[in-house]
ROLUMZA-695015 format. One record per atom (N, C-alpha, C): x, y, z; atom name. Coordinates in Angstrom, 2 decimals, padded with zeros to 5 digits. Example, Ala and Ser with C-alpha at 12.3 -4.5 7.8 and 13.67 -1.06 7.14 Angstrom:
BEGIN
px_py_pz_site
013.19_-005.69_007.80_N
012.30_-004.50_007.80_CA
013.20_-003.30_007.80_C
012.85_-002.25_007.08_N
013.67_-001.06_007.14_CA
012.90_000.03_007.87_C
***
This chain:
BEGIN
px_py_pz_site
-019.99_011.18_009.09_N
-020.20_011.09_007.53_CA
-018.91_010.77_006.87_C
-017.95_011.68_007.04_N
-016.48_011.63_006.53_CA
-015.90_010.14_006.91_C
-016.31_009.56_008.13_N
-015.66_008.23_008.40_CA
-016.34_007.18_007.51_C
-017.49_007.23_007.52_N
-018.24_006.17_006.78_CA
-017.73_006.23_005.32_C
-017.65_007.34_004.74_N
-017.48_007.52_003.21_CA
-015.76_007.10_003.18_C
-015.09_007.44_004.19_N
-013.51_007.12_004.14_CA
-013.39_005.64_004.20_C
-014.23_004.89_004.92_N
-014.13_003.43_005.06_CA
-014.68_002.74_003.89_C
-015.54_003.23_003.18_N
-016.09_002.73_001.92_CA
-014.99_002.88_000.76_C
-014.33_004.08_000.75_N
-013.26_004.25_-000.29_CA
-012.09_003.44_000.10_C
-011.72_003.45_001.42_N
-010.54_002.58_001.61_CA
-010.65_001.17_001.10_C
-011.85_000.55_001.32_N
-012.28_-000.61_000.85_CA
-011.95_-000.60_-000.62_C
-012.68_000.26_-001.42_N
-012.30_000.17_-002.88_CA
-011.00_000.27_-003.12_C
-010.32_001.05_-002.45_N
-008.86_001.29_-002.65_CA
-007.95_000.13_-002.88_C
-008.22_-001.14_-002.02_N
-007.51_-002.27_-002.17_CA
-008.58_-003.45_-002.71_C
-009.54_-003.04_-003.07_N
-010.58_-003.99_-003.62_CA
-010.20_-004.56_-004.84_C
-009.43_-003.98_-005.58_N
-009.00_-004.51_-006.99_CA
-007.59_-005.10_-006.93_C
-007.14_-005.89_-006.14_N
-005.85_-006.51_-005.92_CA
-004.77_-005.39_-005.84_C
-004.28_-005.19_-004.68_N
-003.23_-004.50_-004.24_CA
-003.41_-003.10_-004.81_C
-004.60_-002.52_-004.33_N
-004.66_-000.97_-004.92_CA
-003.77_-000.34_-004.22_C
-002.97_000.60_-004.88_N
-001.93_001.29_-004.25_CA
-002.14_002.98_-004.52_C
-003.08_003.17_-004.72_N
-003.28_004.73_-005.09_CA
-004.64_005.24_-005.13_C
-004.84_006.55_-004.83_N
-006.13_007.28_-004.96_CA
-006.36_008.15_-006.01_C
-006.62_007.89_-007.03_N
-006.64_008.74_-008.24_CA
-007.97_009.33_-008.59_C
-009.06_009.03_-007.99_N
-010.35_009.46_-008.43_CA
-010.90_010.67_-007.42_C
-011.73_011.16_-007.77_N
-012.24_012.56_-007.21_CA
-012.69_012.28_-005.62_C
-013.05_010.96_-005.40_N
-013.64_010.85_-004.03_CA
-012.63_010.12_-003.18_C
-011.53_009.82_-003.54_N
-010.53_009.35_-002.77_CA
-009.28_009.96_-002.67_C
-009.27_011.20_-002.85_N
-008.01_011.95_-002.69_CA
-008.04_013.19_-001.66_C
-006.84_013.65_-001.20_N
-007.13_014.74_-000.10_CA
-007.43_015.93_-001.03_C
-008.05_016.95_-000.13_N
-008.37_018.26_-000.92_CA
-007.03_018.98_-001.01_C
-007.05_019.91_-002.07_N
-005.87_020.63_-002.34_CA
-006.12_022.14_-001.98_C
-004.94_022.67_-001.99_N
-005.17_023.97_-001.35_CA
-004.81_024.20_-000.04_C
-004.73_025.40_000.69_N
-004.53_025.78_001.85_CA
-005.44_025.16_002.92_C
-004.72_024.56_003.81_N
-005.75_023.90_004.91_CA
-005.96_024.92_006.08_C
-007.22_024.80_006.38_N
-007.63_025.50_007.61_CA
-007.05_024.77_009.03_C
-006.79_025.67_010.00_N
-006.49_024.98_011.06_CA
-007.61_024.35_011.86_C
-007.24_023.12_012.42_N
-008.02_022.10_012.95_CA
-007.58_021.33_014.19_C
-008.29_020.73_014.89_N
-007.81_019.97_016.06_CA
-007.16_018.73_015.59_C
-005.99_018.53_015.96_N
-005.08_017.42_015.51_CA
-005.81_015.90_015.74_C
-006.76_016.17_016.75_N
-007.41_014.64_017.23_CA
-008.38_014.33_015.99_C
-008.60_015.01_015.34_N
-009.48_014.77_014.01_CA
-008.83_014.02_012.95_C
-007.25_013.88_013.19_N
-006.37_013.47_012.19_CA
-007.11_012.48_011.09_C
-007.17_011.25_011.21_N
-007.36_010.31_010.17_CA
-008.63_010.35_009.52_C
-009.58_011.26_010.13_N
-010.99_011.11_009.35_CA
-011.09_011.73_008.33_C
-010.32_012.74_007.89_N
-010.49_013.70_006.74_CA
-009.80_013.31_005.56_C
-008.92_011.95_005.57_N
-008.14_011.70_004.61_CA
-008.76_011.61_003.36_C
-009.84_010.85_003.14_N
-010.53_010.57_001.98_CA
-011.38_011.75_001.39_C
-011.27_013.03_001.58_N
-011.99_014.33_001.07_CA
-012.07_014.30_-000.35_C
-012.95_015.06_-000.95_N
-013.03_015.14_-002.27_CA
-012.19_016.29_-002.77_C
-011.76_016.05_-003.89_N
-010.69_017.02_-004.58_CA
-011.52_018.24_-005.18_C
-011.14_019.61_-004.81_N
-011.88_020.72_-005.37_CA
-010.90_021.17_-006.35_C
-011.33_020.82_-007.80_N
-010.70_021.37_-008.83_CA
-011.10_022.58_-009.30_C
-010.33_023.69_-008.85_N
-010.75_025.07_-009.06_CA
-009.69_025.93_-009.97_C
-008.51_025.59_-009.49_N
-007.43_026.56_-009.98_CA
-006.30_025.62_-010.76_C
-005.52_026.15_-011.65_N
-004.44_025.43_-012.15_CA
-003.52_024.88_-011.13_C
-003.06_025.79_-010.17_N
-001.96_025.22_-009.32_CA
-002.33_023.78_-008.63_C
-003.84_023.70_-008.24_N
-004.34_022.70_-007.76_CA
-003.99_021.41_-008.44_C
-004.43_021.62_-009.66_N
-004.39_020.48_-010.79_CA
-002.77_020.13_-010.84_C
-001.88_020.86_-010.74_N
-000.52_020.78_-010.93_CA
-000.15_020.05_-009.69_C
-000.59_020.32_-008.66_N
-000.22_019.57_-007.33_CA
-000.59_018.16_-007.39_C
-001.82_018.08_-007.80_N
-002.55_016.64_-008.00_CA
-001.55_015.67_-008.81_C
-001.09_016.42_-010.05_N
-000.35_015.54_-010.80_CA
000.99_015.22_-010.19_C
001.60_016.04_-009.50_N
002.75_015.78_-008.57_CA
002.42_014.58_-007.68_C
001.27_014.62_-007.04_N
000.77_013.59_-006.15_CA
000.71_012.29_-006.97_C
000.14_012.13_-008.01_N
-000.03_011.08_-008.78_CA
001.30_010.35_-009.22_C
002.30_011.19_-009.51_N
003.64_010.89_-009.78_CA
004.11_010.39_-008.60_C
004.06_010.80_-007.52_N
004.64_010.12_-006.35_CA
004.01_008.82_-005.95_C
002.75_008.74_-006.16_N
002.09_007.50_-006.00_CA
002.65_006.36_-006.88_C
002.78_006.81_-008.21_N
003.33_005.57_-008.95_CA
004.80_005.22_-008.59_C
005.53_006.46_-008.23_N
006.98_005.98_-007.72_CA
007.02_005.31_-006.41_C
005.94_005.47_-005.34_N
005.90_004.52_-004.16_CA
005.29_003.35_-004.69_C
004.47_003.05_-005.54_N
003.81_001.97_-006.07_CA
004.99_001.05_-006.51_C
005.74_001.64_-007.30_N
006.86_000.77_-007.89_CA
007.81_000.23_-006.67_C
007.96_001.18_-006.02_N
009.07_000.83_-004.74_CA
008.53_-000.21_-003.98_C
007.08_-000.04_-003.64_N
006.42_-000.89_-002.70_CA
006.40_-002.43_-003.22_C
006.16_-002.47_-004.46_N
006.00_-003.84_-005.25_CA
007.35_-004.42_-005.26_C
008.37_-003.53_-005.45_N
009.77_-004.13_-005.70_CA
010.23_-004.58_-004.28_C
010.16_-003.88_-003.24_N
010.68_-004.29_-002.03_CA
010.06_-005.47_-001.52_C
008.70_-005.53_-001.98_N
007.95_-006.78_-001.53_CA
008.34_-007.98_-002.07_C
008.46_-007.98_-003.53_N
008.77_-009.16_-004.10_CA
010.38_-009.62_-003.96_C
011.09_-008.31_-003.95_N
012.52_-008.76_-003.54_CA
012.61_-009.62_-002.13_C
011.90_-009.07_-001.24_N
012.01_-009.68_000.18_CA
011.41_-011.13_000.05_C
010.73_-011.47_-000.78_N
010.19_-012.93_-001.02_CA
011.44_-013.62_-001.52_C
012.06_-013.00_-002.63_N
012.97_-013.81_-003.25_CA
014.26_-013.95_-002.30_C
014.71_-012.92_-001.57_N
015.75_-012.90_-000.70_CA
015.51_-014.01_000.44_C
014.36_-013.98_001.00_N
013.92_-014.93_002.11_CA
014.02_-016.47_001.47_C
013.50_-016.52_000.43_N
013.45_-018.11_-000.30_CA
014.96_-018.38_-000.37_C
015.81_-017.60_-000.95_N
017.17_-017.90_-001.07_CA
017.82_-018.34_000.25_C
017.42_-017.54_001.26_N
017.97_-017.84_002.57_CA
017.75_-019.08_003.24_C
016.51_-019.55_002.59_N
015.82_-020.76_003.15_CA
016.21_-021.83_002.24_C
017.02_-021.81_001.24_N
017.38_-023.01_000.41_CA
017.02_-022.87_-000.91_C
015.87_-022.10_-001.44_N
015.34_-022.23_-002.70_CA
016.06_-020.94_-003.60_C
017.00_-021.30_-004.66_N
017.68_-020.26_-005.23_CA
016.83_-019.64_-006.51_C
015.75_-020.27_-006.71_N
014.83_-020.07_-007.82_CA
014.75_-018.45_-008.31_C
014.45_-017.82_-007.43_N
014.05_-016.46_-007.57_CA
015.40_-015.59_-007.62_C
016.34_-016.08_-007.01_N
017.66_-015.20_-006.92_CA
018.25_-015.28_-008.15_C
018.11_-016.69_-008.74_N
018.82_-017.16_-010.14_CA
018.18_-016.15_-011.22_C
016.96_-015.73_-011.01_N
016.23_-014.96_-012.10_CA
016.29_-013.52_-011.86_C
017.15_-013.24_-010.86_N
017.44_-011.76_-010.57_CA
016.48_-011.03_-010.04_C
015.67_-011.76_-009.15_N
014.61_-011.01_-008.39_CA
014.95_-010.53_-007.12_C
016.09_-010.82_-006.47_N
016.49_-010.03_-005.33_CA
017.24_-008.78_-005.52_C
016.19_-007.93_-006.04_N
016.66_-006.44_-006.43_CA
015.53_-005.48_-006.25_C
015.77_-004.28_-006.03_N
014.91_-003.26_-005.88_CA
014.72_-002.41_-007.35_C
015.19_-002.98_-008.32_N
015.07_-002.46_-009.62_CA
013.60_-003.07_-010.23_C
012.70_-001.97_-010.22_N
011.13_-002.34_-010.57_CA
011.20_-003.14_-011.87_C
012.00_-002.96_-012.86_N
011.99_-003.63_-014.05_CA
011.96_-005.10_-014.06_C
012.61_-005.55_-012.94_N
012.64_-006.96_-012.72_CA
011.48_-007.55_-012.06_C
010.31_-006.59_-011.59_N
009.17_-007.07_-010.92_CA
007.94_-006.69_-011.73_C
008.16_-006.15_-012.71_N
007.01_-005.39_-013.62_CA
006.45_-006.71_-014.22_C
004.91_-006.50_-014.26_N
004.04_-007.42_-014.88_CA
003.51_-006.39_-015.99_C
003.45_-006.80_-017.25_N
003.19_-005.85_-018.40_CA
001.65_-005.35_-018.28_C
000.81_-006.16_-017.80_N
-000.69_-005.99_-017.73_CA
-000.87_-005.15_-016.29_C
-000.30_-005.90_-015.14_N
-000.66_-005.39_-013.84_CA
000.11_-004.17_-013.51_C
001.32_-003.96_-014.06_N
002.09_-002.86_-013.60_CA
002.16_-001.81_-014.52_C
001.69_-001.94_-015.90_N
001.86_-000.88_-016.76_CA
000.36_-000.58_-017.47_C
-000.21_-001.69_-017.89_N
-001.35_-001.41_-018.67_CA
-002.76_-000.87_-017.68_C
-002.85_-001.66_-016.56_N
-003.93_-001.18_-015.94_CA
-003.70_000.04_-015.17_C
-002.47_000.17_-014.44_N
-002.53_001.49_-014.03_CA
-002.48_002.64_-014.80_C
-002.06_002.58_-016.17_N
-002.20_003.63_-017.26_CA
-003.62_003.93_-017.59_C
-004.38_002.80_-017.77_N
-005.78_002.93_-017.96_CA
-006.52_003.53_-016.73_C
-006.20_003.18_-015.64_N
-006.91_003.66_-014.42_CA
-006.60_005.32_-014.33_C
-005.31_005.70_-014.69_N
-005.08_007.18_-014.54_CA
-005.78_007.87_-015.64_C
-005.97_007.25_-016.86_N
-006.57_007.99_-017.81_CA
-007.78_008.27_-017.63_C
-008.76_007.02_-017.11_N
-009.99_007.02_-016.75_CA
-010.43_007.87_-015.53_C
-009.43_008.00_-014.74_N
-009.87_008.80_-013.33_CA
-010.07_007.76_-012.35_C
-009.88_006.38_-012.48_N
-010.26_005.52_-011.31_CA
-008.79_005.38_-010.58_C
-008.99_004.64_-009.42_N
-007.87_004.65_-008.65_CA
-006.83_003.76_-009.37_C
-005.61_004.04_-009.12_N
-004.37_003.39_-009.80_CA
-004.21_002.06_-009.15_C
-004.61_001.04_-010.06_N
-004.67_-000.51_-009.51_CA
-003.49_-001.14_-010.00_C
-003.07_-002.30_-009.69_N
-002.16_-003.15_-010.19_CA
-001.38_-004.13_-009.39_C
-000.54_-004.93_-010.01_N
000.23_-005.95_-009.12_CA
001.55_-006.25_-009.81_C
002.47_-006.76_-009.04_N
003.66_-007.09_-009.61_CA
003.85_-008.60_-010.13_C
004.72_-008.86_-010.81_N
005.22_-010.28_-011.33_CA
005.42_-011.02_-010.10_C
004.50_-012.21_-009.96_N
004.84_-013.09_-008.68_CA
006.19_-013.48_-008.70_C
006.68_-013.62_-007.45_N
008.08_-014.25_-007.28_CA
007.96_-015.88_-007.43_C
008.73_-016.41_-008.20_N
008.72_-017.77_-008.33_CA
009.41_-018.55_-007.01_C
008.72_-019.59_-006.48_N
009.36_-020.21_-005.43_CA
009.10_-021.78_-005.47_C
010.14_-022.37_-005.25_N
009.82_-023.98_-005.48_CA
010.03_-024.56_-003.89_C
009.00_-024.78_-003.22_N
009.04_-025.23_-001.80_CA
009.92_-026.57_-001.50_C
009.95_-027.30_-002.64_N
010.93_-028.56_-002.47_CA
012.33_-028.25_-002.14_C
012.78_-027.04_-002.35_N
014.13_-026.84_-002.07_CA
014.44_-026.17_-000.79_C
013.14_-025.99_000.16_N
013.25_-025.44_001.60_CA
013.85_-026.47_002.36_C
014.65_-026.08_003.32_N
015.28_-027.00_004.29_CA
014.28_-027.35_005.37_C
013.37_-026.57_005.59_N
012.30_-026.76_006.45_CA
010.99_-026.31_005.77_C
010.38_-027.18_005.18_N
009.21_-026.89_004.23_CA
008.13_-025.81_004.80_C
007.65_-026.25_006.09_N
006.67_-025.52_006.69_CA
007.19_-024.18_007.24_C
008.16_-024.15_007.93_N
008.78_-022.86_008.42_CA
009.30_-022.16_007.33_C
009.99_-022.67_006.37_N
010.49_-021.75_005.29_CA
009.46_-020.92_004.38_C
008.41_-021.72_004.30_N
007.32_-021.27_003.38_CA
006.54_-020.01_004.29_C
006.52_-020.27_005.54_N
005.76_-019.10_006.33_CA
006.80_-017.92_006.24_C
008.09_-018.16_006.48_N
008.98_-017.18_006.50_CA
009.02_-016.29_005.01_C
009.20_-017.13_004.06_N
009.23_-016.53_002.71_CA
007.96_-015.75_002.47_C
006.83_-016.18_002.91_N
005.47_-015.48_002.64_CA
005.44_-014.14_003.50_C
005.79_-014.27_004.79_N
005.77_-013.01_005.43_CA
006.74_-011.85_005.12_C
007.77_-012.27_004.72_N
008.94_-011.48_004.29_CA
008.37_-010.35_003.52_C
007.54_-010.51_002.54_N
007.10_-009.34_001.71_CA
006.21_-008.45_002.36_C
005.33_-008.81_003.23_N
004.60_-007.67_004.00_CA
005.33_-006.96_005.18_C
006.42_-007.82_005.80_N
007.33_-007.21_006.64_CA
008.22_-006.30_006.12_C
008.63_-006.34_004.93_N
009.38_-005.40_004.20_CA
008.67_-003.94_003.92_C
007.44_-004.35_003.70_N
006.48_-003.03_003.58_CA
006.37_-002.39_004.83_C
006.28_-003.09_005.88_N
006.16_-002.31_007.33_CA
007.39_-001.68_007.69_C
008.60_-002.28_007.25_N
009.85_-001.66_007.77_CA
009.81_-000.14_006.97_C
009.30_-000.24_005.72_N
009.29_000.86_005.01_CA
008.30_001.93_005.60_C
007.21_001.42_005.96_N
006.15_002.31_006.85_CA
006.71_003.12_008.07_C
007.57_002.09_008.92_N
008.24_002.80_009.98_CA
009.22_003.72_009.53_C
010.13_003.57_008.72_N
011.05_004.51_007.97_CA
010.45_005.58_007.58_C
009.35_005.66_006.83_N
008.56_006.76_006.52_CA
008.02_007.62_007.67_C
007.58_007.03_008.66_N
006.99_007.74_009.77_CA
008.02_008.37_010.55_C
009.26_007.75_010.48_N
010.61_008.40_011.27_CA
010.89_009.60_010.66_C
010.78_009.64_009.05_N
011.17_010.63_008.18_CA
010.20_011.81_008.48_C
008.71_011.54_008.35_N
007.90_012.53_008.64_CA
008.04_013.20_010.11_C
008.25_012.51_011.11_N
008.30_012.95_012.29_CA
009.61_013.77_012.34_C
010.64_013.51_011.70_N
011.84_014.37_011.52_CA
011.46_015.71_010.95_C
010.76_015.65_009.94_N
010.27_016.91_009.13_CA
009.32_017.60_010.03_C
008.48_017.07_010.80_N
007.56_017.74_011.62_CA
008.28_018.42_012.73_C
009.36_017.81_013.45_N
009.78_018.35_014.69_CA
010.98_019.25_014.42_C
011.58_019.35_013.10_N
012.58_020.14_012.96_CA
012.16_021.62_012.46_C
010.92_022.05_012.13_N
010.63_023.46_011.82_CA
008.93_023.50_011.83_C
008.59_024.70_012.15_N
007.15_024.95_012.21_CA
006.64_024.76_010.77_C
007.23_025.07_009.69_N
006.46_024.81_008.48_CA
006.35_023.40_008.13_C
007.48_022.60_008.56_N
007.40_021.01_008.50_CA
006.19_020.54_009.20_C
006.04_020.99_010.45_N
004.93_020.59_011.45_CA
003.63_020.74_010.69_C
003.60_021.88_010.03_N
002.11_022.47_009.58_CA
001.89_021.42_008.34_C
002.91_021.19_007.39_N
002.66_020.21_006.29_CA
002.29_019.03_006.72_C
003.07_018.34_007.65_N
002.89_017.04_008.26_CA
001.32_016.94_008.69_C
001.02_017.87_009.71_N
-000.26_017.56_010.09_CA
-001.46_017.87_009.13_C
-001.31_018.84_008.11_N
-002.20_018.89_007.12_CA
-002.18_017.73_006.35_C
-001.24_017.15_006.02_N
-001.22_015.70_005.17_CA
-002.03_014.63_005.85_C
-001.70_014.56_007.27_N
-002.32_013.60_008.10_CA
-003.75_013.91_008.06_C
-004.12_015.05_007.89_N
-005.65_015.35_008.05_CA
-006.51_015.36_006.66_C
-005.57_015.35_005.56_N
-006.08_015.22_004.24_CA
-006.18_016.45_003.44_C
-005.18_017.21_003.61_N
-004.79_018.38_002.94_CA
-003.61_018.42_002.35_C
-003.50_018.94_001.10_N
-002.42_019.05_000.40_CA
-002.09_020.68_000.39_C
-000.97_021.15_000.97_N
-000.71_022.61_000.91_CA
000.26_022.81_-000.01_C
-000.02_023.75_-001.05_N
001.16_023.92_-001.91_CA
001.83_025.24_-001.79_C
001.77_025.84_-000.31_N
002.32_027.14_-000.25_CA
003.76_026.97_000.54_C
004.14_025.50_000.80_N
005.45_025.34_001.47_CA
006.31_024.59_000.51_C
007.62_025.01_000.67_N
008.57_024.43_000.07_CA
008.94_022.85_000.23_C
008.43_022.41_001.75_N
008.71_021.13_002.17_CA
007.79_020.27_001.67_C
006.56_020.87_000.92_N
005.52_019.99_000.67_CA
005.85_018.74_-000.46_C
006.53_019.20_-001.47_N
006.86_017.87_-002.47_CA
007.56_016.70_-001.59_C
008.76_016.86_-000.74_N
009.25_015.95_-000.31_CA
008.45_015.19_000.83_C
007.69_015.97_001.61_N
006.82_015.41_002.72_CA
005.87_014.64_002.15_C
005.12_015.05_000.94_N
004.13_014.50_000.22_CA
004.71_012.91_-000.14_C
005.75_012.98_-000.90_N
006.34_011.84_-001.33_CA
006.63_010.59_-000.31_C
007.17_011.19_000.88_N
007.38_010.28_002.15_CA
005.90_009.79_002.56_C
004.94_010.74_002.53_N
003.62_010.35_003.04_CA
002.93_009.15_002.27_C
003.23_009.34_000.73_N
002.77_008.21_-000.07_CA
003.36_006.89_000.05_C
004.84_007.10_000.37_N
005.45_005.88_000.72_CA
004.97_005.13_001.77_C
004.43_006.01_002.91_N
003.98_005.42_004.15_CA
002.64_004.68_003.88_C
001.73_005.37_003.25_N
000.22_004.91_003.15_CA
000.24_003.81_002.13_C
000.92_003.80_001.10_N
000.91_002.61_000.07_CA
001.58_001.65_000.67_C
002.56_001.53_001.47_N
003.20_000.46_002.01_CA
002.19_-000.23_003.22_C
001.51_000.71_003.81_N
000.73_000.21_004.59_CA
-000.42_-000.73_004.14_C
-001.11_-000.26_002.96_N
-002.20_-000.87_002.36_CA
-001.59_-002.35_001.58_C
-000.44_-002.16_001.25_N
000.02_-003.32_000.40_CA
000.38_-004.48_001.49_C
001.00_-004.01_002.54_N
001.38_-005.01_003.71_CA
000.08_-005.60_004.30_C
-000.71_-004.93_004.77_N
-001.95_-005.46_005.33_CA
-002.76_-006.21_004.43_C
-002.91_-005.77_003.31_N
-003.68_-006.44_002.34_CA
-003.13_-007.83_001.93_C
-002.06_-007.89_001.83_N
-001.20_-009.30_001.53_CA
-001.32_-010.22_002.82_C
-001.58_-009.81_003.76_N
-001.75_-010.64_004.95_CA
-002.96_-011.21_005.18_C
-003.95_-010.94_004.46_N
-005.24_-011.50_004.51_CA
-005.23_-012.85_004.11_C
-005.60_-013.78_004.75_N
-005.41_-015.29_004.61_CA
-006.48_-015.77_003.46_C
-006.38_-015.15_002.38_N
-007.23_-015.68_001.09_CA
-006.20_-015.96_000.00_C
-006.42_-017.12_-000.47_N
-005.48_-017.65_-001.59_CA
-005.71_-016.49_-002.72_C
-004.64_-016.10_-003.34_N
-003.22_-016.38_-003.41_CA
-002.55_-015.49_-002.53_C
-003.05_-014.77_-001.64_N
-002.30_-013.80_-001.08_CA
-001.28_-014.32_000.10_C
-000.37_-013.62_000.52_N
000.70_-014.17_001.58_CA
000.19_-014.78_002.76_C
-000.89_-014.23_003.12_N
-001.43_-014.70_004.54_CA
-001.96_-016.06_004.40_C
-002.36_-016.55_003.23_N
-002.94_-017.96_002.88_CA
-002.03_-018.84_003.15_C
-000.50_-018.46_002.97_N
000.57_-019.61_003.12_CA
000.94_-019.85_004.61_C
000.41_-018.74_005.35_N
000.38_-019.12_006.72_CA
-000.52_-019.82_007.32_C
-001.94_-019.57_006.85_N
-003.02_-020.19_007.43_CA
-003.14_-021.77_006.91_C
-002.74_-021.99_005.75_N
-002.68_-023.29_005.14_CA
-002.01_-024.37_006.07_C
-000.94_-023.97_006.71_N
-000.19_-025.02_007.61_CA
-000.70_-025.30_008.93_C
-001.63_-024.48_009.30_N
-002.50_-024.71_010.50_CA
-003.54_-025.67_010.22_C
-004.00_-025.88_008.99_N
-005.21_-026.68_008.75_CA
-005.02_-028.05_008.69_C
-005.99_-028.97_008.83_N
-005.73_-030.42_008.73_CA
-005.70_-030.64_007.20_C
-004.93_-031.59_006.88_N
-004.69_-032.07_005.58_CA
-005.88_-031.96_004.61_C
-006.97_-032.49_004.77_N
-008.17_-032.67_004.12_CA
-008.62_-031.27_003.73_C
-008.81_-030.58_004.71_N
-009.13_-029.14_004.54_CA
-008.08_-028.23_003.76_C
-006.79_-028.37_003.98_N
-005.81_-027.78_003.57_CA
-005.86_-028.02_001.89_C
-006.01_-029.24_001.31_N
-006.18_-029.71_000.14_CA
-007.22_-028.88_-000.47_C
-008.45_-028.65_000.06_N
-009.38_-028.01_-000.51_CA
-009.09_-026.33_-000.55_C
-008.48_-026.07_000.37_N
-008.03_-024.46_000.64_CA
-007.04_-024.10_-000.52_C
-006.18_-025.10_-000.81_N
-005.19_-024.89_-001.79_CA
-006.01_-024.84_-003.19_C
-007.03_-025.41_-003.42_N
-007.58_-025.58_-004.80_CA
-008.48_-024.12_-004.85_C
-008.44_-023.35_-004.04_N
-009.44_-022.12_-003.99_CA
-008.62_-021.28_-005.02_C
-007.31_-021.17_-005.00_N
-006.55_-020.29_-005.96_CA
-006.97_-019.07_-006.17_C
-007.08_-018.51_-007.53_N
-007.55_-017.03_-007.71_CA
-009.11_-016.84_-007.36_C
-009.76_-017.96_-007.23_N
-011.30_-017.67_-006.88_CA
-011.25_-017.04_-005.55_C
-010.57_-017.05_-004.61_N
-010.69_-016.44_-003.31_CA
-010.38_-014.84_-003.36_C
-009.38_-014.57_-004.20_N
-009.23_-013.21_-004.32_CA
-010.49_-012.49_-005.04_C
-010.94_-013.33_-006.15_N
-012.05_-012.63_-006.93_CA
-013.24_-012.38_-005.96_C
-013.53_-013.52_-004.94_N
-014.64_-013.34_-004.16_CA
-014.35_-012.20_-003.24_C
-013.07_-012.00_-002.74_N
-012.80_-010.72_-001.78_CA
-013.15_-009.54_-002.53_C
-012.67_-009.57_-003.94_N
-013.03_-008.37_-004.67_CA
-014.37_-007.98_-004.75_C
-015.15_-009.00_-005.02_N
-016.47_-008.56_-005.27_CA
-017.40_-008.45_-004.12_C
-016.87_-009.08_-002.87_N
-017.97_-009.06_-001.78_CA
-017.28_-008.50_-000.62_C
-015.98_-008.31_-000.65_N
-015.31_-008.04_000.59_CA
-015.15_-006.47_000.77_C
-015.73_-005.73_000.01_N
-015.34_-004.20_000.34_CA
-015.55_-003.66_001.75_C
-016.76_-004.06_002.34_N
-016.87_-003.40_003.62_CA
-015.95_-004.10_004.65_C
-015.64_-005.41_004.48_N
-014.63_-006.04_005.25_CA
-013.14_-005.34_005.05_C
-012.88_-004.97_004.06_N
-011.44_-004.50_003.66_CA
-011.41_-003.00_004.24_C
-012.54_-002.27_004.33_N
-012.62_-000.94_004.80_CA
-012.50_-000.86_006.15_C
-013.00_-001.77_006.94_N
-012.91_-002.03_008.35_CA
-011.46_-002.40_008.73_C
-011.02_-003.29_007.96_N
-009.56_-003.81_008.24_CA
-008.71_-002.75_007.90_C
-008.61_-001.85_006.80_N
-007.60_-001.16_006.26_CA
-007.62_000.30_006.81_C
-008.95_001.06_007.03_N
-009.15_002.34_007.51_CA
-008.44_002.60_008.88_C
-008.82_001.72_009.87_N
-008.29_001.93_011.09_CA
-006.76_002.09_011.19_C
-005.99_001.27_010.42_N
-004.56_001.30_010.41_CA
-004.10_002.54_009.73_C
-004.71_003.16_008.65_N
-004.22_004.35_008.02_CA
-004.62_005.38_008.98_C
-005.75_005.41_009.66_N
-006.27_006.38_010.60_CA
-005.02_006.51_012.02_C
-004.74_005.37_012.30_N
-003.88_005.09_013.46_CA
-002.59_005.99_013.26_C
-001.94_005.53_011.90_N
-000.73_006.35_011.74_CA
-000.86_008.06_011.27_C
-002.08_008.26_010.85_N
-002.38_009.65_010.58_CA
-002.47_010.27_012.13_C
-003.10_009.62_012.97_N
-003.25_010.20_014.37_CA
-001.96_010.41_014.89_C
-001.07_009.62_014.59_N
000.50_009.77_015.20_CA
000.95_010.95_014.66_C
000.93_011.00_013.35_N
001.57_012.21_012.67_CA
000.90_013.59_013.06_C
-000.67_013.49_013.28_N
-001.29_014.70_013.74_CA
-000.82_015.21_015.14_C
-000.11_014.13_016.00_N
000.10_014.75_017.43_CA
001.50_015.18_017.51_C
002.30_015.02_016.37_N
003.56_015.50_016.63_CA
003.70_017.07_016.82_C
***
């Protein structure tokens, strides 16, 4: 039952274009002291309901929301700056000249997608959703148009996966250096926030960096226009089909949002569970 619910919520999580947080009651870990449990059940409990009963729990939830926002801003910043950096390396200076090769989130903020929608989502209790300002790229400047377009496109998701690996390494270090750190990491990987350990804030922030970058990286590799994966697939298509594929535009992401919930759940949930299982076994 937990698995089915988790898959449904994971689908909803990225359903609304680069969903990078879980701010509603059904898509957040439980708060409070976690019971002992078998680490083999790691990823299945992540999307538990919040039990809102005491003020400390609400306080910890607010800290978690803040960390999600920080991780969200960092994830979109490194993603878009990686696009800009690779495009510059491949011969197109457009994004670099506009100051987009930077981790400064102010350079990548879209007023609606990065400010208004996430704020409304937090106020209303829905998942924190949003997007960054697209990185401008002029393929006519590429030295090798096909290769460079692919490299520029995959640079964003690859940067997110690098952050994921760094976050896993940091969580492993926390887990292996002390018994209390090990308990916090295992509890987080199983869906529990424990507010009785001083290591919790740091560990929680690193965990949010891991999961948000997982979701952003994988979501953008889906070959549906205008996501990054579509720039890879289009070069494998015959010209007549490629022209029609390019005209799909934003219609593709709208269809994915409306009808792709179950597909996204099956795509995203196993990856999150995989990393949670690794952490649970530390």
